[in-house]
Residue frames as a rotation matrix with the C-alpha (Angstrom) as fourth column:
MET 1
0.546 0.836 -0.055 0.08
0.837 -0.546 0.019 -0.02
-0.014 -0.056 -0.998 0.01
ALA 2
-0.461 -0.740 0.490 1.59
0.783 -0.599 -0.168 3.16
0.418 0.306 0.855 -1.15
LEU 3
0.140 0.472 -0.870 1.05
0.775 -0.599 -0.200 6.45
-0.616 -0.646 -0.450 0.50
GLY 4
0.576 0.150 0.804 0.24
0.705 -0.589 -0.395 9.64
0.414 0.794 -0.445 -1.29
GLY 5
-0.400 -0.846 0.354 2.43
0.482 -0.522 -0.703 12.76
0.779 -0.111 0.617 -0.82
GLY 6
-0.027 0.440 0.898 -0.22
-0.605 -0.722 0.335 14.44
0.796 -0.534 0.286 1.45
GLU 7
0.901 0.383 -0.204 -0.56
-0.073 0.597 0.799 11.35
0.428 -0.705 0.566 3.64
ALA 8
0.242 -0.896 -0.373 3.27
0.813 0.397 -0.425 10.93
0.529 -0.201 0.825 3.97
THR 9
-0.480 -0.484 0.732 3.59
0.090 -0.857 -0.507 14.50
0.872 -0.178 0.455 5.04
LEU 10
0.345 0.712 0.611 0.88
-0.622 -0.314 0.717 14.23
0.703 -0.628 0.334 7.53
ILE 11
0.844 -0.159 -0.512 2.50
0.393 0.833 0.389 11.10
0.365 -0.530 0.766 9.05
LEU 12
-0.226 -0.973 0.041 5.90
0.703 -0.192 -0.685 12.97
0.674 -0.126 0.728 9.25
ILE 13
-0.242 0.249 0.938 4.09
-0.421 -0.898 0.130 15.91
0.874 -0.364 0.322 10.93
ALA 14
0.773 0.609 0.178 2.44
-0.427 0.292 0.856 13.61
0.469 -0.738 0.485 13.54
ILE 15
0.557 -0.635 -0.535 5.74
0.697 0.708 -0.114 11.96
0.451 -0.309 0.837 14.28
PHE 16
-0.436 -0.717 0.544 7.47
0.415 -0.697 -0.585 15.26
0.799 -0.030 0.601 14.66
VAL 17
-0.031 0.507 0.861 4.72
-0.631 -0.679 0.377 16.58
0.775 -0.532 0.341 16.98
ALA 18
0.895 0.252 -0.369 4.73
0.061 0.748 0.661 13.32
0.442 -0.614 0.654 19.03
VAL 19
0.100 -0.968 -0.231 8.51
0.802 0.216 -0.557 13.58
0.589 -0.130 0.798 19.45
GLY 20
-0.456 -0.231 0.859 8.32
-0.073 -0.953 -0.295 17.23
0.887 -0.197 0.418 20.36
LEU 21
0.477 0.726 0.495 5.52
-0.576 -0.167 0.800 16.50
0.664 -0.667 0.339 22.94
LEU 22
0.737 -0.323 -0.593 7.68
0.526 0.825 0.204 13.62
0.424 -0.463 0.779 24.42
CYS 23
-0.305 -0.942 0.136 10.64
0.700 -0.319 -0.639 16.12
0.645 -0.100 0.757 24.75
VAL 24
-0.283 0.300 0.911 8.44
-0.436 -0.886 0.157 18.70
0.854 -0.353 0.381 26.37
LEU 25
0.716 0.681 0.155 6.66
-0.457 0.289 0.841 16.41
0.528 -0.673 0.518 28.74
ARG 26
0.815 -0.515 0.268 9.83
0.073 0.549 0.833 14.35
-0.575 -0.659 0.485 29.61
PRO 27
0.769 -0.553 -0.320 12.95
-0.567 -0.360 -0.741 15.84
0.295 0.751 -0.591 28.03
PRO 28
0.706 -0.526 -0.474 15.98
0.473 0.848 -0.238 13.72
0.528 -0.057 0.848 27.78
GLU 29
0.797 -0.381 -0.470 18.47
0.315 -0.401 0.860 14.54
-0.516 -0.833 -0.199 30.63
ARG 30
-0.218 -0.910 0.352 21.35
0.884 -0.032 0.466 14.88
-0.413 0.413 0.812 28.08
LEU 31
-0.084 0.233 0.969 19.46
0.694 -0.684 0.225 17.63
0.715 0.691 -0.104 26.17
LEU 32
0.916 0.401 -0.019 18.63
0.303 -0.658 0.689 19.44
0.264 -0.637 -0.724 29.39
ARG 33
0.465 -0.814 -0.347 22.17
0.591 -0.006 0.806 19.26
-0.659 -0.580 0.479 30.42
ARG 34
-0.323 -0.469 0.822 23.36
0.945 -0.199 0.258 20.60
0.043 0.861 0.507 26.99
LEU 35
0.283 0.580 0.764 20.81
0.504 -0.767 0.396 23.48
0.816 0.273 -0.509 27.36
GLY 36
-0.636 -0.648 0.419 22.25
0.001 -0.544 -0.839 24.31
0.771 -0.534 0.347 30.73
VAL 37
0.313 0.881 0.356 19.13
-0.577 -0.121 0.808 23.41
0.755 -0.458 0.470 32.70
PRO 38
-0.563 -0.535 0.629 20.13
-0.812 0.218 -0.541 22.35
0.152 -0.816 -0.557 36.32
ILE 39
0.231 0.646 -0.728 18.97
-0.253 0.762 0.596 18.82
0.939 0.046 0.339 37.17
GLU 40
-0.197 -0.229 0.953 18.58
-0.964 -0.132 -0.231 18.44
0.179 -0.964 -0.195 40.94
PRO 41
-0.800 -0.153 -0.581 18.87
-0.051 0.981 -0.189 15.01
0.598 -0.122 -0.792 42.57
THR 42
0.285 0.950 -0.129 16.02
-0.108 0.165 0.980 13.51
0.953 -0.265 0.150 44.43
LYS 43
0.537 -0.018 0.843 15.71
-0.811 -0.285 0.511 13.23
0.232 -0.958 -0.168 48.16
GLU 44
0.940 -0.143 0.310 16.86
0.056 0.960 0.274 9.59
-0.336 -0.240 0.911 48.06
GLU 45
0.604 -0.738 0.301 19.74
0.568 0.133 -0.812 10.39
0.559 0.662 0.499 45.79
ARG 46
0.270 -0.461 0.846 20.87
-0.471 -0.829 -0.301 13.19
0.840 -0.317 -0.441 48.14
GLN 47
0.724 0.093 0.684 20.65
-0.669 0.339 0.662 10.97
-0.170 -0.936 0.308 51.11
LEU 48
0.880 -0.408 0.244 22.80
0.463 0.851 -0.247 8.27
-0.107 0.331 0.938 49.35
ALA 49
0.429 -0.733 0.528 25.25
0.323 -0.422 -0.847 10.89
0.844 0.534 0.055 48.29
GLU 50
0.465 -0.169 0.869 25.54
-0.738 -0.617 0.275 12.40
0.490 -0.769 -0.411 51.82
GLY 51
0.903 -0.032 0.428 26.23
-0.264 0.744 0.613 8.85
-0.338 -0.667 0.664 53.21
ARG 52
0.698 -0.644 0.313 29.00
0.681 0.460 -0.570 8.17
0.223 0.611 0.759 50.61
ALA 53
0.359 -0.473 0.805 30.46
-0.036 -0.869 -0.494 11.63
0.933 0.148 -0.329 51.20
ASN 54
0.660 -0.039 0.750 30.60
-0.742 -0.192 0.642 11.07
0.119 -0.981 -0.156 54.91
LEU 55
0.842 -0.425 0.331 32.45
0.308 0.884 0.351 7.78
-0.442 -0.193 0.876 54.55
LEU 56
0.511 -0.691 0.511 34.88
0.603 -0.136 -0.786 9.38
0.613 0.710 0.348 52.08
LEU 57
0.456 -0.268 0.849 35.50
-0.465 -0.885 -0.030 12.32
0.759 -0.381 -0.528 54.51
ARG 58
0.821 -0.128 0.556 36.13
-0.501 0.307 0.810 9.91
-0.274 -0.943 0.188 57.37
GLN 59
0.760 -0.573 0.308 38.60
0.639 0.746 -0.187 7.85
-0.123 0.338 0.933 55.21
LEU 60
0.366 -0.619 0.694 40.44
0.391 -0.575 -0.719 10.93
0.844 0.535 0.032 54.12
LEU 61
0.377 -0.167 0.911 40.63
-0.645 -0.753 0.129 12.50
0.664 -0.637 -0.392 57.60
GLY 62
-0.746 -0.446 -0.495 41.01
0.075 0.682 -0.727 9.42
0.662 -0.580 -0.475 59.81
ASP 63
0.038 0.768 -0.640 38.78
0.777 0.380 0.502 8.54
0.629 -0.516 -0.582 62.76
GLU 64
-0.218 -0.221 -0.950 40.29
0.903 -0.415 -0.111 10.93
-0.370 -0.883 0.290 65.30
GLU 65
-0.959 -0.171 -0.227 40.12
0.106 -0.956 0.273 14.02
-0.263 0.237 0.935 63.05
TYR 66
-0.573 0.815 0.086 36.76
0.185 0.027 0.982 13.13
0.798 0.579 -0.166 61.79
GLU 67
0.118 0.573 -0.811 35.45
0.937 0.206 0.282 13.05
0.329 -0.793 -0.512 65.42
ARG 68
-0.622 -0.373 -0.689 36.98
0.579 -0.811 -0.083 16.45
-0.528 -0.450 0.720 65.97
VAL 69
-0.961 0.266 0.072 35.02
-0.111 -0.615 0.781 17.83
0.252 0.742 0.621 63.06
VAL 70
-0.142 0.952 -0.270 31.86
0.516 0.304 0.801 16.36
0.844 -0.026 -0.535 64.41
LEU 71
0.107 0.220 -0.970 32.35
0.989 -0.126 0.080 17.80
-0.105 -0.967 -0.231 67.84
ARG 72
-0.546 -0.393 -0.740 33.64
0.491 -0.866 0.098 21.23
-0.679 -0.310 0.666 66.75
GLY 73
0.539 0.842 0.014 31.68
0.393 -0.237 -0.888 21.76
-0.745 0.484 -0.459 63.61
TYR 74
0.831 -0.360 -0.424 34.66
-0.554 -0.601 -0.576 22.74
-0.048 0.714 -0.699 61.47
LEU 75
0.706 -0.692 0.149 37.94
0.708 0.684 -0.176 21.30
0.020 0.230 0.973 59.97
GLU 76
0.776 -0.485 -0.403 41.02
-0.259 -0.828 0.498 23.15
-0.575 -0.282 -0.768 60.87
LEU 77
0.752 -0.494 0.437 43.70
0.654 0.480 -0.584 23.22
0.079 0.725 0.684 58.17
ALA 78
0.192 -0.801 -0.567 47.23
0.261 -0.515 0.816 24.67
-0.946 -0.305 0.110 58.57
SER 79
0.829 -0.025 -0.559 48.28
-0.469 -0.574 -0.671 26.86
-0.304 0.818 -0.488 55.61
PRO 80
0.683 -0.662 0.309 50.96
0.688 0.725 0.034 24.86
-0.246 0.190 0.950 53.58
SER 81
0.130 -0.670 0.731 52.58
0.800 -0.365 -0.476 28.18
0.586 0.647 0.488 52.51
ILE 82
0.066 0.005 0.998 51.92
-0.316 -0.949 0.026 30.91
0.947 -0.317 -0.061 55.13
PRO 83
-0.619 -0.398 -0.677 53.29
0.454 0.522 -0.722 30.21
0.641 -0.754 -0.142 58.52
GLY 84
-0.930 0.278 -0.240 50.78
0.091 -0.457 -0.885 30.89
-0.356 -0.845 0.400 61.46
ARG 85
-0.432 0.850 -0.303 47.72
-0.902 -0.413 0.127 30.84
-0.017 0.328 0.945 59.25
LEU 86
-0.825 0.379 0.420 44.92
0.220 0.899 -0.379 28.46
-0.521 -0.220 -0.825 59.78
TYR 87
-0.693 0.682 -0.236 41.74
-0.513 -0.236 0.825 27.76
0.507 0.693 0.514 57.70
ARG 88
-0.768 0.482 0.423 38.61
-0.119 0.540 -0.833 26.80
-0.630 -0.690 -0.357 59.45
VAL 89
-0.817 0.436 -0.377 36.37
-0.320 0.201 0.926 24.99
0.479 0.877 -0.025 57.04
PRO 90
-0.296 0.769 0.567 32.71
-0.919 -0.067 -0.389 24.68
-0.261 -0.636 0.726 58.37
ALA 91
-0.793 -0.007 0.610 31.13
0.012 1.000 0.026 21.22
-0.610 0.028 -0.792 58.49
VAL 92
0.297 0.887 0.354 28.19
0.708 0.044 -0.705 22.66
-0.641 0.460 -0.615 56.68
GLN 93
-0.055 -0.380 0.923 28.45
0.919 -0.382 -0.102 24.89
0.391 0.843 0.370 53.64
GLY 94
0.882 0.246 -0.402 29.46
0.399 -0.845 0.357 28.34
-0.252 -0.475 -0.843 54.63
MET 95
0.696 -0.695 0.178 32.50
-0.405 -0.586 -0.702 30.71
0.592 0.416 -0.690 54.55
VAL 96
0.446 -0.717 -0.535 35.87
0.773 0.610 -0.173 29.61
0.451 -0.337 0.827 55.54
ASP 97
0.994 -0.104 -0.025 37.47
-0.068 -0.790 0.609 31.51
-0.083 -0.604 -0.793 58.33
VAL 98
0.297 -0.948 0.114 41.13
0.278 -0.029 -0.960 32.72
0.914 0.317 0.255 57.84
ILE 99
0.997 -0.003 -0.071 42.92
0.068 -0.247 0.967 32.90
-0.020 -0.969 -0.246 61.21
GLU 100
0.242 -0.953 0.181 46.49
0.280 -0.110 -0.954 34.36
0.929 0.282 0.240 61.44
GLU 101
-0.716 -0.697 -0.034 48.35
0.100 -0.053 -0.994 34.13
0.690 -0.715 0.108 64.74
GLY 102
-0.730 0.472 -0.493 45.06
0.671 0.363 -0.646 33.55
-0.126 -0.803 -0.582 66.58
VAL 103
-0.448 0.494 -0.745 43.22
-0.163 -0.865 -0.475 36.54
-0.879 -0.092 0.468 64.91
ALA 104
0.170 0.583 0.794 40.46
0.788 0.403 -0.465 36.11
-0.591 0.705 -0.391 62.33
THR 105
-0.560 -0.509 -0.654 41.55
0.115 -0.829 0.547 38.11
-0.820 0.231 0.523 59.42
MET 106
-0.566 0.466 -0.680 39.06
-0.825 -0.324 0.464 37.36
-0.004 0.824 0.567 56.62
ARG 107
0.047 0.635 0.771 36.38
-0.193 0.764 -0.616 35.01
-0.980 -0.120 0.159 55.37
LEU 108
-0.816 -0.268 -0.513 36.59
-0.556 0.116 0.823 33.18
-0.162 0.956 -0.243 52.06
CYS 109
0.290 0.941 0.176 33.65
-0.461 0.299 -0.836 31.95
-0.839 0.161 0.520 49.92
VAL 110
-0.730 -0.299 -0.614 34.19
-0.682 0.382 0.624 29.13
0.048 0.874 -0.483 47.37
VAL 111
-0.116 0.820 0.560 30.98
-0.434 0.466 -0.771 27.23
-0.893 -0.333 0.302 46.50
PRO 112
-0.790 -0.073 0.609 30.02
0.437 0.630 0.642 24.68
-0.430 0.773 -0.466 43.88
THR 113
-0.820 0.503 -0.274 27.44
-0.570 -0.671 0.475 25.86
0.055 0.545 0.836 41.26
ARG 114
0.023 0.890 -0.456 25.21
-0.449 0.416 0.791 22.93
0.893 0.187 0.409 41.87
TRP 115
0.714 0.292 0.636 24.17
-0.698 0.232 0.678 20.84
0.050 -0.928 0.369 44.93
VAL 116
-0.159 -0.822 -0.547 27.12
-0.173 0.568 -0.804 18.86
0.972 -0.034 -0.233 46.48
PRO 117
0.718 0.342 -0.606 26.88
0.494 0.363 0.790 17.02
0.490 -0.867 0.091 49.84
ASP 118
0.909 -0.272 0.316 28.45
-0.406 -0.750 0.522 19.06
0.095 -0.603 -0.792 52.71
PRO 119
0.519 -0.764 0.385 31.35
0.109 0.505 0.856 16.52
-0.848 -0.402 0.345 53.38
ASP 120
0.340 -0.396 0.853 32.29
0.935 0.240 -0.261 16.74
-0.101 0.886 0.452 49.75
VAL 121
0.810 -0.022 0.586 32.46
0.091 -0.982 -0.163 20.53
0.579 0.185 -0.794 50.01
MET 122
0.798 -0.558 0.227 34.80
-0.413 -0.232 0.881 20.12
-0.439 -0.797 -0.416 52.96
ILE 123
0.410 -0.575 0.708 36.88
0.578 0.764 0.286 17.72
-0.706 0.292 0.646 50.94
MET 124
0.615 -0.081 0.785 37.00
0.700 -0.403 -0.590 20.25
0.364 0.912 -0.191 48.14
HIS 125
0.904 -0.284 0.320 38.28
-0.365 -0.903 0.228 22.99
0.224 -0.323 -0.919 50.43
LYS 126
0.657 -0.617 0.434 40.83
-0.160 0.448 0.880 20.60
-0.737 -0.647 0.195 52.05
LEU 127
0.348 -0.451 0.822 42.27
0.788 0.615 0.005 19.39
-0.508 0.646 0.570 48.69
LEU 128
0.639 -0.110 0.761 42.37
0.523 -0.663 -0.535 22.87
0.564 0.740 -0.366 47.10
ILE 129
0.881 -0.342 0.326 44.11
-0.470 -0.713 0.521 24.44
0.054 -0.612 -0.789 50.14
GLU 130
0.422 -0.752 0.505 46.64
-0.201 0.466 0.862 21.72
-0.884 -0.465 0.046 50.54
GLY 131
0.242 -0.422 0.873 47.15
0.812 0.581 0.056 21.08
-0.531 0.696 0.484 46.90
ASP 132
-0.385 -0.341 0.858 47.12
0.805 -0.579 0.131 24.67
0.452 0.741 0.497 45.37
GLU 133
-0.043 0.390 -0.920 46.66
0.877 -0.426 -0.222 27.30
-0.478 -0.816 -0.324 48.01
ALA 134
-0.841 -0.292 -0.456 47.57
0.028 -0.864 0.502 30.16
-0.541 0.410 0.735 45.63
ARG 135
-0.812 0.578 0.080 44.78
0.121 0.032 0.992 29.12
0.570 0.816 -0.096 43.16
TYR 136
-0.174 0.780 -0.601 42.28
0.956 0.280 0.087 28.66
0.236 -0.559 -0.795 46.08
LEU 137
-0.261 -0.041 -0.964 43.00
0.565 -0.817 -0.118 32.23
-0.783 -0.575 0.236 47.27
ARG 138
-0.965 -0.079 -0.248 42.62
-0.141 -0.643 0.753 33.58
-0.219 0.762 0.610 43.69
VAL 139
-0.675 0.731 -0.103 39.33
0.317 0.413 0.854 31.85
0.667 0.544 -0.510 43.21
ALA 140
-0.310 0.574 -0.758 37.76
0.950 0.217 -0.223 32.65
0.037 -0.789 -0.613 46.55
ASN 141
0.251 0.406 0.878 35.52
0.178 -0.911 0.371 35.68
0.951 0.063 -0.301 47.16
ARG 142
-0.658 -0.575 -0.486 36.97
0.619 -0.046 -0.784 37.52
0.428 -0.817 0.386 50.18
PHE 143
0.519 0.761 0.388 35.00
0.208 -0.553 0.807 39.16
0.829 -0.338 -0.446 53.00
PRO 144
-0.260 -0.522 0.812 36.08
-0.740 -0.433 -0.515 40.91
0.621 -0.735 -0.274 56.26
ALA 145
-0.791 -0.070 -0.608 36.25
0.254 0.866 -0.430 38.64
0.557 -0.495 -0.667 59.25
GLY 146
-0.796 0.582 -0.165 33.03
0.210 0.009 -0.978 38.21
-0.567 -0.813 -0.129 61.02
ALA 147
-0.567 0.549 -0.614 31.06
-0.817 -0.469 0.334 38.98
-0.104 0.691 0.715 57.86
SER 148
-0.453 0.431 0.780 28.12
0.042 0.884 -0.465 36.74
-0.890 -0.178 -0.419 57.47
ARG 149
0.422 0.618 0.663 26.70
0.756 0.165 -0.634 38.08
-0.501 0.769 -0.398 54.26
LEU 150
0.167 -0.337 0.927 27.17
0.823 -0.469 -0.319 40.63
0.542 0.816 0.199 51.58
ILE 151
-0.441 -0.411 -0.798 28.71
0.799 -0.585 -0.140 43.75
-0.409 -0.699 0.586 52.88
VAL 152
0.523 0.693 0.497 26.47
0.840 -0.518 -0.162 46.73
0.145 0.502 -0.853 52.28
PRO 153
-0.561 -0.742 0.366 28.29
0.639 -0.670 -0.379 50.06
0.527 0.021 0.850 51.73
PRO 154
-0.637 0.271 -0.721 27.39
0.557 -0.485 -0.674 52.96
-0.533 -0.831 0.158 54.14
TRP 155
-0.870 0.333 -0.364 25.84
-0.471 -0.779 0.413 55.00
-0.146 0.531 0.835 51.22
TRP 156
-0.655 0.647 -0.391 23.30
0.057 0.559 0.827 52.23
0.754 0.519 -0.403 50.57
GLU 157
-0.446 0.393 -0.804 22.05
0.881 0.354 -0.315 52.38
0.161 -0.848 -0.504 54.06
ARG 158
-0.738 0.133 -0.662 21.81
0.080 -0.956 -0.281 56.23
-0.670 -0.261 0.695 54.04
GLY 159
-0.851 0.418 -0.318 19.85
-0.480 -0.373 0.794 56.07
0.213 0.829 0.518 50.81
ARG 160
-0.526 0.674 -0.518 17.46
0.482 0.739 0.471 53.39
0.700 -0.002 -0.714 52.19
GLY 161
-0.526 0.236 -0.817 16.92
0.801 -0.187 -0.569 55.40
-0.287 -0.954 -0.090 55.31
ALA 162
-0.891 0.035 -0.452 16.06
-0.148 -0.965 0.216 58.43
-0.429 0.259 0.865 53.33
GLU 163
-0.770 0.566 -0.296 13.38
-0.263 0.141 0.954 56.63
0.582 0.812 0.041 51.38
SER 164
-0.412 0.542 -0.733 11.64
0.775 0.631 0.032 55.31
0.480 -0.555 -0.680 54.44
ASN 165
-0.672 0.114 -0.731 11.25
0.545 -0.591 -0.594 58.69
-0.501 -0.798 0.335 56.07
């Protein structure tokens, strides 16, 4: 049974529409990644990843240091190139405190662009600081010691106060 030109065209259009609908309703992950659409892991995937990351962190640090991290809430790393400098890497994602001769001098922010388990972020900081401290410092956003968020310049606060009066 041969199809006429019009029937073949309609079948091709129907196939094209069906494939298009499939892509819209359930787009292939590879296509989404290529388009730059972030794909978040499910709750179960996150829990599994957290468990694996904790095991890896414990293996990397050893039991004694791992227990110190659990008790203190941070990992303390000595600078490989600057005597007297310590980095305090928080156990949960946040800014790294830089301490020189016992005084907090600045905070550093280096974060992944997508979700990563907290223990893996600690490992990232440890490996970057110990492996290439100069690059770590080039990449990190710097904030004054004690800063918890974006530093707002004084003129911004004056401007906001004037608007509310």
